[in-house]
C-alpha positions, 0 to 999 in steps of 0.5 A: 531431599525430595523432588517431584518428577517432571518427565524421564526416559530410560533411567534418567528423570528430570527432578525438580527438587525442594531447594528450587533446582531441577536435576537429571537423576538416575535411579540409584542401582537402576531398580526401584522396589516400589515399581517392580513389574512395571515398564517404566518405574517412575511417571510425572507427578511422582515424589521421589527421594534423593541420595543426599551424599551424592547430590550435585548442582545439577546432578542426583540420584533417586533412592526411593519413591514417596507413596502415590495418592493415586496412579494412572496406568495402562497395559502396554501391549508391546512390552506386555507390562503395565505402563505408568502415564501419570501419578498423584493427579487431582483430575484426569482429562480425557481428550476426544473429538467428534471427528478428526480423529474419529470419535471413539466412545469405547476408548472413553469408557475404557479410560473412565473404568481405569480412572474409577479403579485408580480412585482419580476424578475424570473429566471428559474434555470434548475438544474441536467441538466447533467441527460440523460433526459435533452437531451429530445426534448420536454423538450429542447422545453419547455425551449426554449419557455420560453426563447423566451418569455424572461425569462431568463433560467440557465442550471445548475448541482450542481454535474458537476457545469455546469451553477454554475458561471452564477448563482453565477454572477446573484445573486451576491450583490442581495436577491434571493429566491429559490422555487421548488418541493422537491428534485429539488436540491435548497440545493445542489445548495447552497452548491455549490455556497458557499462551506463553507455552508453544507445544508442537502440534501435529497433523492427521494421517491422510490414510487413516485419519489418525493423529501423528505422535508429537508428544513422545514422552510424558511431561509435567508442566507449571503453567500460567493460566491466560488472564483472558480465560480467568476473567482477567485475574493475573497469576492464576497457575495450574499443573498439567501432564501432557501424555503421549497420544495413545492408540489403543487404551488397555486396561491394567489390573481389571478382569472381565468378571470385575469390569461392571465395579468400575461402570459407575452406572452399573454399581447400584444394581450390583448384587441384586441379580438372582444369582447375586455377584456370580451373575454374568449379566448376559444370559441369566434370568432375573439379571438386575443389570439387564432389567436396568437396561430394559428400563432405561436406567443403564443406556444400551450403548453403555451395556454394549460398551461394557460387553465388548470390553469385556470380550477384549479382556477375555480374548486379549484382543482389543480394538483401536 
């Protein structure tokens, strides 16, 4: 029998099984060879196999992992290991805000690079778009840069419901994961998408302007999309993974030398430098990337973000 991982902690996972029963299941032998080296062996969205011989009414044992379509991972700096956040995704919804907490464009660029590496379709969801800071010229420029290089940007507000119809129609019949810093309103978005779900939402720390953690572990939910968001259509569904708020998103399995491969706007220029693929894109003459920046084909903001993230990877020190 197979089952879908909904959530879990330590070595017990909530598994939605093929027979329609949700069971609490540990990993048989406490080791899953397919996830060796990870901080956590299984994530919401994973499909696992169960031991038929020990299956009980509400309990079972996980014996293996069905090969993933993809996985979304970050490097957990405290554990010094990669951490699985979600698996088998159709969309990665990268949630940001113009303010409250402050806008962090490099967080978005890191998450975009990781999504590109994992072959996941990313969508940038700018929540709290009703705030005055959304009108800031620099903020609007950055959103436009991402749109110009082909990323979908949804401008939304859980409070005013702006953009929520667009988001609901995008995720219908798909598995998506929400990722973002604490306080950006991931749980609030889910509460609007399905008004039968009531997830706890948090306030911001007055001292730091950062969100408090209200989601402590990733969880997959089957939601009934609000009819009002679907033009009155009933029965529309979506699967969504709410991940815990991440203060620092650190790339996994991407080196500083290879980072440019996962910056979508850099791709068409790679290999065209005078020094070919060995170019560092920093000081060399005849660098196609630097020329593209000078000509405006690559934005100066994205080039600066690439340099800063490259330095983080080289030096092992990361910004919020």
